N, C-alpha and C positions, 0 to 999 in steps of 0.2 A: 751374519749365513748359520751361526750356532742355533738361532732358529727351527730353522728350517732343519737340524740334522736332530733335534729334540724329540723321541718318541710321546705320542702323543701317550699319557693318565693310561694305566688299567684298573683303572678302579674311581668312577667318576660320585657323590652323591648329590642330593639335593638335601635343603630341610624345611619344612616346613609347618611349621607353629597353625590350627585354626584356630584356638583364640578358646580348644572346650578343653583345657589342661592333657590336651594329646599332644604327640608330635609323630608328624611320617618319616621318616628318611628315606630317599627314594636315592636307592640304589645305583645302576651300570656299568656294566665290565665286568672284573674276574675277582672277587672275592676267596683270594687266599692267605698262605700266612705271611706273602710279598705283603700285601694290601691290608692286612687284619688293626694292625698297634696301629698305621696312619687312621685310619677309619675312626679307629676305640677314642684315640688323642681327639682329631676334629670332632667331633659330636656330644661331648664329655656334658658340656654343658645342656646340650638340649636333654642327655636325658637327664640328668640333673633334676630339670625344671615340669617333668611330666609326673602329671595326677591322676591321670587316670588312665592312659592306653600310649605305648610303645607301639608302632604301625612303623614297620618296617616293607616294607614294599619292593622286590624283587624281578616284578616283571623283567625288566631288561638285565639285570642279570647271568650273561649267558655261564660264567662260569662258575661253582665254589666245595667251594674242600670241610674238610672237616673242621679247618680251623674260624671259619665261616657258622657253623654252629654252634661249637663252643663258643665264639664273640657274642650272637644271639641269645644262647644258654644261661651268661654271666647280665646281659645286660636285663634277662628275664627274672635273675635276684635281685637286682636296683629300681625297676618298676612296678607298678601295681596288674599290669596284664602287660604282656605281650603279643602281637598280633602279628604271621611274615606273610602278608598279602601277597598270591596271584603266582605261590612256588612258580618254579618246571614241575614236570610231575616228577622226575628222577629223583629233586629235593624234597620234594615231599613223601617219594618213598620214603629216603632214607631217615627225615623226622620221624614219617612211622616204625620202622626198622627198628630205631634207637627211643622209641615208646616215649618218643618228645612229645607227641601228641596235644597233648593233654598244657605241656607248659608252654609252645612257642607257635600251638593254635594258630595249624596255616590256612591260608582260605582261598 
């Protein structure tokens, strides 16, 4: 019965390695102060293997706060290039207003 009482995870992620030196992290759910640390720990090995580009696909992300952007900036310092793919308009605007468009490369 406990399985029925367990709430669904607030953040899901999938790691895709296309084989070209890039890594794609697909996110869905909510990326905020409560979930960034767990996500960061879960993708450490994948990020360490990036030799070209880390793509973070946020199309299915329903919510992202400033801790999400801070996490992406941290990742950008550890890989040759990062691309935040499919951000919602609000996330794109925040990235641009913070002067991070050239760092996070939203597309």
